[in-house]
MIMI-116514 format. One record per residue (C-alpha): residue in one letter; residue number from 1; x, y, z. Coordinates in steps of 0.05 Angstrom, whole numbers, padded with zeros to 5 digits, m for minus. Layout:
<nodes>
residu: A&num: NUM&xx: X&yy: Y&zz: Z
...
</nodes>
This chain:
<nodes>
residu: X&num: 1&xx: 00612&yy: 00854&zz: m00637
residu: X&num: 2&xx: 00642&yy: 00848&zz: m00568
residu: X&num: 3&xx: 00577&yy: 00867&zz: m00539
residu: X&num: 4&xx: 00541&yy: 00817&zz: m00573
residu: X&num: 5&xx: 00581&yy: 00764&zz: m00556
residu: X&num: 6&xx: 00573&yy: 00780&zz: m00492
residu: X&num: 7&xx: 00497&yy: 00776&zz: m00486
residu: X&num: 8&xx: 00484&yy: 00713&zz: m00522
residu: X&num: 9&xx: 00540&yy: 00679&zz: m00476
residu: X&num: 10&xx: 00508&yy: 00713&zz: m00414
residu: X&num: 11&xx: 00432&yy: 00681&zz: m00444
residu: X&num: 12&xx: 00464&yy: 00616&zz: m00453
residu: X&num: 13&xx: 00489&yy: 00616&zz: m00387
residu: X&num: 14&xx: 00423&yy: 00645&zz: m00364
residu: X&num: 15&xx: 00389&yy: 00586&zz: m00403
residu: X&num: 16&xx: 00438&yy: 00528&zz: m00370
residu: X&num: 17&xx: 00421&yy: 00546&zz: m00309
residu: X&num: 18&xx: 00349&yy: 00550&zz: m00311
residu: X&num: 19&xx: 00340&yy: 00480&zz: m00346
residu: X&num: 20&xx: 00402&yy: 00452&zz: m00282
residu: X&num: 21&xx: 00342&yy: 00484&zz: m00232
residu: X&num: 22&xx: 00292&yy: 00452&zz: m00265
residu: X&num: 23&xx: 00322&yy: 00384&zz: m00267
residu: X&num: 24&xx: 00338&yy: 00390&zz: m00193
residu: X&num: 25&xx: 00257&yy: 00408&zz: m00182
residu: X&num: 26&xx: 00244&yy: 00346&zz: m00210
residu: X&num: 27&xx: 00287&yy: 00297&zz: m00189
residu: X&num: 28&xx: 00264&yy: 00312&zz: m00113
residu: X&num: 29&xx: 00198&yy: 00286&zz: m00125
residu: X&num: 30&xx: 00186&yy: 00252&zz: m00191
residu: X&num: 31&xx: 00117&yy: 00234&zz: m00219
residu: X&num: 32&xx: 00116&yy: 00203&zz: m00289
residu: X&num: 33&xx: 00160&yy: 00204&zz: m00360
residu: X&num: 34&xx: 00230&yy: 00233&zz: m00364
residu: X&num: 35&xx: 00230&yy: 00259&zz: m00292
residu: X&num: 36&xx: 00216&yy: 00187&zz: m00268
residu: X&num: 37&xx: 00255&yy: 00160&zz: m00313
residu: X&num: 38&xx: 00312&yy: 00192&zz: m00286
residu: X&num: 39&xx: 00296&yy: 00179&zz: m00218
residu: X&num: 40&xx: 00320&yy: 00103&zz: m00239
residu: X&num: 41&xx: 00385&yy: 00121&zz: m00235
residu: X&num: 42&xx: 00413&yy: 00079&zz: m00295
residu: X&num: 43&xx: 00352&yy: 00023&zz: m00276
residu: X&num: 44&xx: 00381&yy: 00011&zz: m00209
residu: X&num: 45&xx: 00380&yy: 00072&zz: m00166
residu: X&num: 46&xx: 00351&yy: 00036&zz: m00098
residu: X&num: 47&xx: 00400&yy: m00019&zz: m00102
residu: X&num: 48&xx: 00457&yy: 00029&zz: m00108
residu: X&num: 49&xx: 00426&yy: 00068&zz: m00053
residu: X&num: 50&xx: 00419&yy: 00010&zz: m00014
residu: X&num: 51&xx: 00492&yy: m00010&zz: m00031
residu: X&num: 52&xx: 00524&yy: 00052&zz: m00013
residu: X&num: 53&xx: 00489&yy: 00056&zz: 00062
residu: X&num: 54&xx: 00494&yy: m00023&zz: 00082
residu: X&num: 55&xx: 00412&yy: 00003&zz: 00107
residu: X&num: 56&xx: 00342&yy: m00017&zz: 00069
residu: X&num: 57&xx: 00288&yy: 00021&zz: 00090
residu: X&num: 58&xx: 00223&yy: m00008&zz: 00105
residu: X&num: 59&xx: 00152&yy: 00031&zz: 00089
residu: X&num: 60&xx: 00099&yy: m00007&zz: 00141
residu: X&num: 61&xx: 00034&yy: 00007&zz: 00180
residu: X&num: 62&xx: 00014&yy: 00002&zz: 00236
residu: X&num: 63&xx: m00062&yy: m00024&zz: 00236
residu: X&num: 64&xx: m00066&yy: m00065&zz: 00159
residu: X&num: 65&xx: m00085&yy: m00119&zz: 00195
residu: X&num: 66&xx: m00062&yy: m00169&zz: 00169
residu: X&num: 67&xx: m00023&yy: m00149&zz: 00127
residu: X&num: 68&xx: 00026&yy: m00097&zz: 00157
residu: X&num: 69&xx: 00009&yy: m00072&zz: 00238
residu: X&num: 70&xx: 00040&yy: m00064&zz: 00299
residu: X&num: 71&xx: 00024&yy: m00128&zz: 00353
residu: X&num: 72&xx: 00058&yy: m00142&zz: 00413
residu: X&num: 73&xx: 00119&yy: m00107&zz: 00397
residu: X&num: 74&xx: 00115&yy: m00033&zz: 00384
residu: X&num: 75&xx: 00178&yy: m00035&zz: 00344
residu: X&num: 76&xx: 00171&yy: m00088&zz: 00299
residu: X&num: 77&xx: 00111&yy: m00092&zz: 00242
residu: X&num: 78&xx: 00085&yy: m00157&zz: 00227
residu: X&num: 79&xx: 00031&yy: m00195&zz: 00183
residu: X&num: 80&xx: 00034&yy: m00225&zz: 00110
residu: X&num: 81&xx: 00055&yy: m00170&zz: 00066
residu: X&num: 82&xx: 00111&yy: m00150&zz: 00122
residu: X&num: 83&xx: 00132&yy: m00231&zz: 00116
residu: X&num: 84&xx: 00137&yy: m00217&zz: 00038
residu: X&num: 85&xx: 00175&yy: m00146&zz: 00053
residu: X&num: 86&xx: 00228&yy: m00199&zz: 00084
residu: X&num: 87&xx: 00229&yy: m00247&zz: 00028
residu: X&num: 88&xx: 00258&yy: m00180&zz: m00014
residu: X&num: 89&xx: 00306&yy: m00165&zz: 00047
residu: X&num: 90&xx: 00334&yy: m00230&zz: 00038
residu: X&num: 91&xx: 00342&yy: m00223&zz: m00044
residu: X&num: 92&xx: 00375&yy: m00156&zz: m00023
residu: X&num: 93&xx: 00422&yy: m00185&zz: 00020
residu: X&num: 94&xx: 00445&yy: m00240&zz: m00039
residu: X&num: 95&xx: 00435&yy: m00193&zz: m00098
residu: X&num: 96&xx: 00494&yy: m00143&zz: m00067
residu: X&num: 97&xx: 00530&yy: m00189&zz: m00024
residu: X&num: 98&xx: 00508&yy: m00153&zz: 00044
residu: X&num: 99&xx: 00498&yy: m00207&zz: 00090
residu: X&num: 100&xx: 00491&yy: m00157&zz: 00151
residu: X&num: 101&xx: 00441&yy: m00108&zz: 00123
residu: X&num: 102&xx: 00406&yy: m00071&zz: 00154
residu: X&num: 103&xx: 00333&yy: m00059&zz: 00160
residu: X&num: 104&xx: 00302&yy: 00020&zz: 00184
residu: X&num: 105&xx: 00225&yy: 00012&zz: 00194
residu: X&num: 106&xx: 00184&yy: 00071&zz: 00169
residu: X&num: 107&xx: 00116&yy: 00076&zz: 00189
residu: X&num: 108&xx: 00068&yy: 00105&zz: 00134
residu: X&num: 109&xx: m00006&yy: 00118&zz: 00131
residu: X&num: 110&xx: m00054&yy: 00119&zz: 00072
residu: X&num: 111&xx: m00046&yy: 00195&zz: 00059
residu: X&num: 112&xx: 00039&yy: 00196&zz: 00055
residu: X&num: 113&xx: 00061&yy: 00128&zz: 00038
residu: X&num: 114&xx: 00060&yy: 00144&zz: m00038
residu: X&num: 115&xx: 00105&yy: 00216&zz: m00026
residu: X&num: 116&xx: 00148&yy: 00179&zz: 00016
residu: X&num: 117&xx: 00169&yy: 00119&zz: m00041
residu: X&num: 118&xx: 00169&yy: 00173&zz: m00083
residu: X&num: 119&xx: 00219&yy: 00212&zz: m00053
residu: X&num: 120&xx: 00267&yy: 00163&zz: m00035
residu: X&num: 121&xx: 00243&yy: 00170&zz: 00041
residu: X&num: 122&xx: 00217&yy: 00093&zz: 00036
residu: X&num: 123&xx: 00246&yy: 00041&zz: m00003
residu: X&num: 124&xx: 00195&yy: m00006&zz: m00008
residu: X&num: 125&xx: 00122&yy: m00013&zz: 00026
residu: X&num: 126&xx: 00094&yy: m00065&zz: 00030
residu: X&num: 127&xx: 00021&yy: m00071&zz: 00061
residu: X&num: 128&xx: m00049&yy: m00065&zz: 00046
residu: X&num: 129&xx: m00034&yy: m00008&zz: m00021
residu: X&num: 130&xx: m00082&yy: m00027&zz: m00085
residu: X&num: 131&xx: m00051&yy: m00021&zz: m00150
residu: X&num: 132&xx: m00092&yy: 00027&zz: m00201
residu: X&num: 133&xx: m00076&yy: 00061&zz: m00256
residu: X&num: 134&xx: m00076&yy: 00138&zz: m00222
residu: X&num: 135&xx: m00017&yy: 00108&zz: m00173
residu: X&num: 136&xx: 00027&yy: 00081&zz: m00229
residu: X&num: 137&xx: 00034&yy: 00147&zz: m00257
residu: X&num: 138&xx: 00073&yy: 00158&zz: m00187
residu: X&num: 139&xx: 00096&yy: 00090&zz: m00169
residu: X&num: 140&xx: 00110&yy: 00021&zz: m00196
residu: X&num: 141&xx: 00084&yy: m00036&zz: m00152
residu: X&num: 142&xx: 00105&yy: m00108&zz: m00152
residu: X&num: 143&xx: 00076&yy: m00167&zz: m00170
residu: X&num: 144&xx: 00003&yy: m00174&zz: m00144
residu: X&num: 145&xx: m00002&yy: m00217&zz: m00075
residu: X&num: 146&xx: m00074&yy: m00209&zz: m00052
residu: X&num: 147&xx: m00146&yy: m00187&zz: m00080
residu: X&num: 148&xx: m00196&yy: m00156&zz: m00041
residu: X&num: 149&xx: m00270&yy: m00122&zz: m00047
residu: X&num: 150&xx: m00291&yy: m00061&zz: m00013
residu: X&num: 151&xx: m00345&yy: m00080&zz: 00027
residu: X&num: 152&xx: m00379&yy: m00053&zz: 00096
residu: X&num: 153&xx: m00369&yy: m00073&zz: 00162
residu: X&num: 154&xx: m00437&yy: m00061&zz: 00213
residu: X&num: 155&xx: m00466&yy: m00073&zz: 00278
residu: X&num: 156&xx: m00508&yy: m00141&zz: 00275
residu: X&num: 157&xx: m00576&yy: m00100&zz: 00286
residu: X&num: 158&xx: m00560&yy: m00040&zz: 00249
residu: X&num: 159&xx: m00604&yy: m00065&zz: 00190
residu: X&num: 160&xx: m00557&yy: m00049&zz: 00142
residu: X&num: 161&xx: m00552&yy: m00112&zz: 00083
residu: X&num: 162&xx: m00517&yy: m00073&zz: 00027
residu: X&num: 163&xx: m00506&yy: m00003&zz: m00002
residu: X&num: 164&xx: m00573&yy: 00006&zz: m00019
residu: X&num: 165&xx: m00589&yy: 00014&zz: 00051
residu: X&num: 166&xx: m00542&yy: 00073&zz: 00067
residu: X&num: 167&xx: m00592&yy: 00125&zz: 00061
residu: X&num: 168&xx: m00593&yy: 00178&zz: 00100
residu: X&num: 169&xx: m00536&yy: 00139&zz: 00142
residu: X&num: 170&xx: m00458&yy: 00164&zz: 00173
residu: X&num: 171&xx: m00421&yy: 00122&zz: 00134
residu: X&num: 172&xx: m00342&yy: 00124&zz: 00152
residu: X&num: 173&xx: m00276&yy: 00107&zz: 00112
residu: X&num: 174&xx: m00197&yy: 00108&zz: 00121
residu: X&num: 175&xx: m00175&yy: 00174&zz: 00093
residu: X&num: 176&xx: m00128&yy: 00168&zz: 00023
residu: X&num: 177&xx: m00152&yy: 00104&zz: 00006
residu: X&num: 178&xx: m00196&yy: 00083&zz: m00053
residu: X&num: 179&xx: m00252&yy: 00066&zz: m00017
residu: X&num: 180&xx: m00260&yy: 00139&zz: 00004
residu: X&num: 181&xx: m00259&yy: 00158&zz: m00066
residu: X&num: 182&xx: m00308&yy: 00111&zz: m00096
residu: X&num: 183&xx: m00359&yy: 00129&zz: m00033
residu: X&num: 184&xx: m00350&yy: 00202&zz: m00044
residu: X&num: 185&xx: m00361&yy: 00189&zz: m00117
residu: X&num: 186&xx: m00423&yy: 00151&zz: m00108
residu: X&num: 187&xx: m00452&yy: 00186&zz: m00038
residu: X&num: 188&xx: m00505&yy: 00224&zz: m00075
residu: X&num: 189&xx: m00531&yy: 00169&zz: m00116
residu: X&num: 190&xx: m00540&yy: 00123&zz: m00045
residu: X&num: 191&xx: m00572&yy: 00185&zz: m00007
residu: X&num: 192&xx: m00504&yy: 00166&zz: 00044
residu: X&num: 193&xx: m00528&yy: 00224&zz: 00103
residu: X&num: 194&xx: m00449&yy: 00244&zz: 00114
residu: X&num: 195&xx: m00388&yy: 00211&zz: 00093
residu: X&num: 196&xx: m00332&yy: 00212&zz: 00148
residu: X&num: 197&xx: m00254&yy: 00200&zz: 00140
residu: X&num: 198&xx: m00212&yy: 00175&zz: 00191
residu: X&num: 199&xx: m00141&yy: 00184&zz: 00195
residu: X&num: 200&xx: m00130&yy: 00099&zz: 00195
residu: X&num: 201&xx: m00173&yy: 00038&zz: 00201
residu: X&num: 202&xx: m00168&yy: 00032&zz: 00271
residu: X&num: 203&xx: m00202&yy: 00098&zz: 00277
residu: X&num: 204&xx: m00262&yy: 00084&zz: 00235
residu: X&num: 205&xx: m00267&yy: 00026&zz: 00270
residu: X&num: 206&xx: m00270&yy: 00067&zz: 00334
residu: X&num: 207&xx: m00322&yy: 00112&zz: 00303
residu: X&num: 208&xx: m00367&yy: 00056&zz: 00284
residu: X&num: 209&xx: m00360&yy: 00029&zz: 00345
residu: X&num: 210&xx: m00382&yy: 00093&zz: 00388
residu: X&num: 211&xx: m00439&yy: 00104&zz: 00346
residu: X&num: 212&xx: m00416&yy: 00162&zz: 00303
residu: X&num: 213&xx: m00423&yy: 00119&zz: 00235
residu: X&num: 214&xx: m00465&yy: 00070&zz: 00227
residu: X&num: 215&xx: m00418&yy: 00025&zz: 00178
residu: X&num: 216&xx: m00347&yy: 00026&zz: 00156
residu: X&num: 217&xx: m00332&yy: 00017&zz: 00077
residu: X&num: 218&xx: m00267&yy: m00020&zz: 00065
residu: X&num: 219&xx: m00228&yy: m00085&zz: 00031
residu: X&num: 220&xx: m00263&yy: m00137&zz: 00062
residu: X&num: 221&xx: m00205&yy: m00172&zz: 00093
residu: X&num: 222&xx: m00182&yy: m00100&zz: 00131
residu: X&num: 223&xx: m00255&yy: m00099&zz: 00156
residu: X&num: 224&xx: m00244&yy: m00173&zz: 00177
residu: X&num: 225&xx: m00174&yy: m00148&zz: 00213
residu: X&num: 226&xx: m00212&yy: m00092&zz: 00250
residu: X&num: 227&xx: m00269&yy: m00137&zz: 00277
residu: X&num: 228&xx: m00220&yy: m00187&zz: 00304
residu: X&num: 229&xx: m00196&yy: m00131&zz: 00345
residu: X&num: 230&xx: m00266&yy: m00117&zz: 00376
residu: X&num: 231&xx: m00289&yy: m00143&zz: 00453
residu: X&num: 232&xx: m00341&yy: m00173&zz: 00423
residu: X&num: 233&xx: m00327&yy: m00194&zz: 00348
residu: X&num: 234&xx: m00393&yy: m00219&zz: 00338
residu: X&num: 235&xx: m00427&yy: m00167&zz: 00349
residu: X&num: 236&xx: m00397&yy: m00143&zz: 00278
residu: X&num: 237&xx: m00410&yy: m00171&zz: 00206
residu: X&num: 238&xx: m00382&yy: m00153&zz: 00144
residu: X&num: 239&xx: m00441&yy: m00148&zz: 00079
residu: X&num: 240&xx: m00452&yy: m00125&zz: 00018
residu: X&num: 241&xx: m00440&yy: m00134&zz: m00056
residu: X&num: 242&xx: m00365&yy: m00112&zz: m00071
residu: X&num: 243&xx: m00381&yy: m00056&zz: m00118
residu: X&num: 244&xx: m00293&yy: m00048&zz: m00134
residu: X&num: 245&xx: m00251&yy: m00108&zz: m00133
residu: X&num: 246&xx: m00174&yy: m00086&zz: m00120
residu: X&num: 247&xx: m00109&yy: m00120&zz: m00121
residu: X&num: 248&xx: m00053&yy: m00104&zz: m00072
residu: X&num: 249&xx: 00024&yy: m00106&zz: m00078
residu: X&num: 250&xx: 00083&yy: m00069&zz: m00062
residu: X&num: 251&xx: 00095&yy: m00001&zz: m00079
residu: X&num: 252&xx: 00169&yy: 00015&zz: m00104
residu: X&num: 253&xx: 00199&yy: 00082&zz: m00139
residu: X&num: 254&xx: 00181&yy: 00091&zz: m00215
residu: X&num: 255&xx: 00223&yy: 00076&zz: m00261
residu: X&num: 256&xx: 00265&yy: 00029&zz: m00210
residu: X&num: 257&xx: 00276&yy: m00034&zz: m00259
residu: X&num: 258&xx: 00330&yy: m00068&zz: m00227
residu: X&num: 259&xx: 00301&yy: m00064&zz: m00163
residu: X&num: 260&xx: 00230&yy: m00086&zz: m00184
residu: X&num: 261&xx: 00268&yy: m00147&zz: m00216
residu: X&num: 262&xx: 00301&yy: m00158&zz: m00153
residu: X&num: 263&xx: 00221&yy: m00148&zz: m00116
residu: X&num: 264&xx: 00176&yy: m00190&zz: m00163
residu: X&num: 265&xx: 00236&yy: m00242&zz: m00166
residu: X&num: 266&xx: 00229&yy: m00252&zz: m00095
residu: X&num: 267&xx: 00152&yy: m00253&zz: m00084
residu: X&num: 268&xx: 00144&yy: m00307&zz: m00143
residu: X&num: 269&xx: 00201&yy: m00352&zz: m00116
residu: X&num: 270&xx: 00158&yy: m00357&zz: m00053
residu: X&num: 271&xx: 00091&yy: m00366&zz: m00098
residu: X&num: 272&xx: 00125&yy: m00427&zz: m00139
residu: X&num: 273&xx: 00161&yy: m00463&zz: m00072
residu: X&num: 274&xx: 00089&yy: m00463&zz: m00041
residu: X&num: 275&xx: 00115&yy: m00426&zz: 00017
residu: X&num: 276&xx: 00056&yy: m00381&zz: 00002
residu: X&num: 277&xx: 00006&yy: m00427&zz: 00028
residu: X&num: 278&xx: 00040&yy: m00433&zz: 00093
residu: X&num: 279&xx: 00047&yy: m00359&zz: 00101
residu: X&num: 280&xx: m00024&yy: m00351&zz: 00080
residu: X&num: 281&xx: m00052&yy: m00409&zz: 00133
residu: X&num: 282&xx: m00011&yy: m00369&zz: 00186
residu: X&num: 283&xx: m00035&yy: m00295&zz: 00179
residu: X&num: 284&xx: m00109&yy: m00309&zz: 00146
residu: X&num: 285&xx: m00133&yy: m00378&zz: 00192
residu: X&num: 286&xx: m00095&yy: m00395&zz: 00242
residu: X&num: 287&xx: m00102&yy: m00349&zz: 00313
residu: X&num: 288&xx: m00055&yy: m00284&zz: 00303
residu: X&num: 289&xx: m00019&yy: m00236&zz: 00351
residu: X&num: 290&xx: m00045&yy: m00193&zz: 00391
residu: X&num: 291&xx: m00107&yy: m00221&zz: 00416
residu: X&num: 292&xx: m00096&yy: m00294&zz: 00382
residu: X&num: 293&xx: m00166&yy: m00287&zz: 00336
residu: X&num: 294&xx: m00171&yy: m00325&zz: 00277
residu: X&num: 295&xx: m00201&yy: m00296&zz: 00221
residu: X&num: 296&xx: m00221&yy: m00352&zz: 00182
residu: X&num: 297&xx: m00212&yy: m00321&zz: 00114
residu: X&num: 298&xx: m00206&yy: m00381&zz: 00068
residu: X&num: 299&xx: m00156&yy: m00360&zz: 00003
residu: X&num: 300&xx: m00206&yy: m00342&zz: m00053
residu: X&num: 301&xx: m00205&yy: m00365&zz: m00126
residu: X&num: 302&xx: m00182&yy: m00301&zz: m00153
residu: X&num: 303&xx: m00113&yy: m00304&zz: m00096
residu: X&num: 304&xx: m00101&yy: m00368&zz: m00121
residu: X&num: 305&xx: m00094&yy: m00340&zz: m00188
residu: X&num: 306&xx: m00052&yy: m00292&zz: m00180
residu: X&num: 307&xx: m00007&yy: m00342&zz: m00141
residu: X&num: 308&xx: m00004&yy: m00388&zz: m00205
residu: X&num: 309&xx: m00002&yy: m00325&zz: m00252
residu: X&num: 310&xx: 00038&yy: m00271&zz: m00222
residu: X&num: 311&xx: 00033&yy: m00208&zz: m00252
residu: X&num: 312&xx: 00036&yy: m00130&zz: m00237
residu: X&num: 313&xx: m00029&yy: m00105&zz: m00272
residu: X&num: 314&xx: m00088&yy: m00078&zz: m00234
residu: X&num: 315&xx: m00137&yy: m00123&zz: m00251
</nodes>
């Protein structure tokens, strides 16, 4: 009888150990469901983390003009989305009563931005990240702040005016983006000669400029940003009817409702006050660093609708 009791006890301990190890494994990189809920830490995990460290970690991009990019100072990102991100920082300072809250910047790419938010390396990422159903399984999104369409950047004399003109052509796009996924899914029906995936938008445009690709597919406003950096911007044109339309939002850890509330409220307050209009004019309709180029990209009806009625849906 004693032997049987010991056996049962051993089995129970082993089961508990296995469950404990499983829980630890899930908490390292929660994706969805119960694991994601555990990462929320009573719905205020990120706020607790920030309060204890006295630092908020902002994810930024180095070439997503004019949303989040490096211009004159390599240590300081700038851009429309970054300005909204700083509004969130101010809201967190007030929420936690931390006027001296420190900011630490963490560069992210199209490929690593979701894992770095999910695993807690980055507290919030505001750049040119599309809110879609697949990503919603891994992270949460703030209310949207921009709507884009996937189009093509090409040389004026390329003969490319729409997607139907891509037969036999090499097309570059940025790895880890929704544009890359769409292009690879439709490459055969379009007759694309080759799909090239570059590490970032700057490299994609460089491949286009060097003649390694005939067109560069990406969100229309990001194409306008890359075009603005060219030696001769007038040499390049944005063409094509957008086959996909998407909404940008800030990425947050999954299930962290306390932090998401602070983020959403900060962005909504910027919308409601009208300050967003000055921010938009600054980045889309005025000369911007580093070259002082004006993107001349007026606010669309879709963006006006997002500002008037903020939401965190993917459409």
